[in-house]
C-alpha positions as CSV (number, residue, x, y, z in Angstrom):
1,I,16.6,-99.6,4.8
2,T,19.8,-100.2,2.9
3,T,22.5,-100.7,5.6
4,M,22.4,-100.3,9.3
5,A,25.2,-101.5,11.6
6,V,26.5,-101.1,15.1
7,L,30.0,-101.8,16.2
8,P,30.3,-105.0,18.2
9,A,31.4,-103.1,21.3
10,N,28.2,-101.0,21.2
11,R,25.7,-103.9,20.6
12,R,23.0,-104.5,23.2
13,T,23.3,-100.9,24.4
14,G,20.2,-99.5,22.8
15,V,22.1,-97.8,19.9
16,A,20.4,-100.0,17.2
17,T,17.0,-99.4,18.7
18,I,17.5,-95.6,18.6
19,L,18.9,-95.8,15.1
20,L,16.0,-97.8,13.8
21,L,13.4,-95.6,15.6
22,E,15.0,-92.5,13.8
23,L,15.1,-94.3,10.5
24,L,11.4,-95.1,10.7
25,Q,10.6,-91.5,11.6
26,E,12.6,-90.3,8.7
27,A,10.8,-92.8,6.4
28,R,7.4,-91.4,7.6
29,R,8.6,-87.8,6.9
30,G,9.6,-88.9,3.4
31,G,6.2,-90.4,2.8
32,A,7.0,-94.1,3.1
33,R,4.0,-96.4,3.9
34,V,6.0,-99.4,5.1
35,A,9.7,-100.3,5.8
36,T,11.3,-103.3,4.3
37,L,14.8,-104.8,4.8
38,D,16.9,-107.8,4.1
39,V,18.7,-109.6,6.9
40,R,21.1,-112.6,6.8
41,V,19.4,-115.9,7.7
42,R,22.1,-116.5,10.3
43,N,21.8,-113.1,11.9
44,V,19.3,-114.1,14.6
45,D,20.2,-111.1,16.8
46,A,19.2,-108.6,14.1
47,Q,16.1,-110.6,13.3
48,S,15.1,-110.4,16.9
49,L,15.5,-106.6,17.0
50,Y,13.5,-106.2,13.8
51,R,10.7,-108.5,15.1
52,S,10.5,-106.3,18.3
53,F,9.7,-103.4,15.9
54,G,6.9,-105.3,14.3
55,F,8.8,-106.5,11.2
56,A,7.6,-109.8,9.9
57,E,9.2,-112.2,7.4
58,V,7.6,-111.8,4.0
59,G,10.1,-113.6,1.7
60,R,13.5,-115.0,1.2
61,R,16.3,-114.1,-1.3
62,I,18.2,-117.3,-2.1
63,R,22.0,-117.0,-2.2
64,Y,21.6,-113.2,-1.8
65,Y,24.9,-112.3,-0.2
66,D,27.9,-112.4,-2.6
67,D,30.5,-113.0,0.1
68,N,29.2,-116.5,1.1
69,G,26.0,-117.2,-0.8
70,E,23.9,-116.9,2.3
71,D,20.2,-116.4,1.9
72,A,18.5,-113.2,3.1
73,L,15.1,-112.9,4.8
74,V,12.9,-110.1,3.6
75,M,11.1,-108.4,6.4
76,T,8.6,-105.6,6.4
77,T,6.5,-103.6,8.9
78,A,2.8,-102.9,9.0
79,E,1.7,-99.5,7.7
80,L,4.0,-97.1,9.4
81,E,1.1,-94.8,10.4
82,S,-1.0,-97.7,11.8
83,P,-1.9,-97.4,15.5
84,T,-0.2,-100.8,16.2
85,Q,3.1,-99.8,14.6
86,L,3.1,-96.4,16.3
87,E,2.4,-98.1,19.7
88,I,5.3,-100.5,19.2
89,E,7.7,-97.8,18.5
90,A,6.5,-95.6,21.3
91,A,7.0,-98.4,23.8
92,L,10.5,-99.1,22.4
93,R,11.4,-95.4,22.6
94,T,10.2,-95.2,26.2
95,R,11.9,-98.4,27.3
96,T,15.2,-97.5,25.6
97,T,15.2,-93.9,26.8
98,E,14.7,-95.1,30.4
99,R,17.4,-97.7,30.0
100,L,19.9,-95.2,28.7
101,A,19.0,-92.7,31.5
102,H,19.9,-95.3,34.1
103,A,23.1,-96.5,32.4
């Protein structure tokens, strides 16, 4: 995943969850085995979202971001076709769809 962002006004609405679900589906269609991303160390909200998808920290890039020298955490999923990963995503899709239907 190169870049994913949600406007501040649209955060905590389920938009990021839907975007990431679709990105992971597209990755599978393209033959990807896992998904990997970088996230700012201070971006704990994004890290929480990624952890809810099964991403785990696997490394750190020191002074990765040019704008302020902040470190990046490297996070990756389990095998995208693994039963556990598919269950996580199915549960997130159901929960988010239900939430959006009642909004």
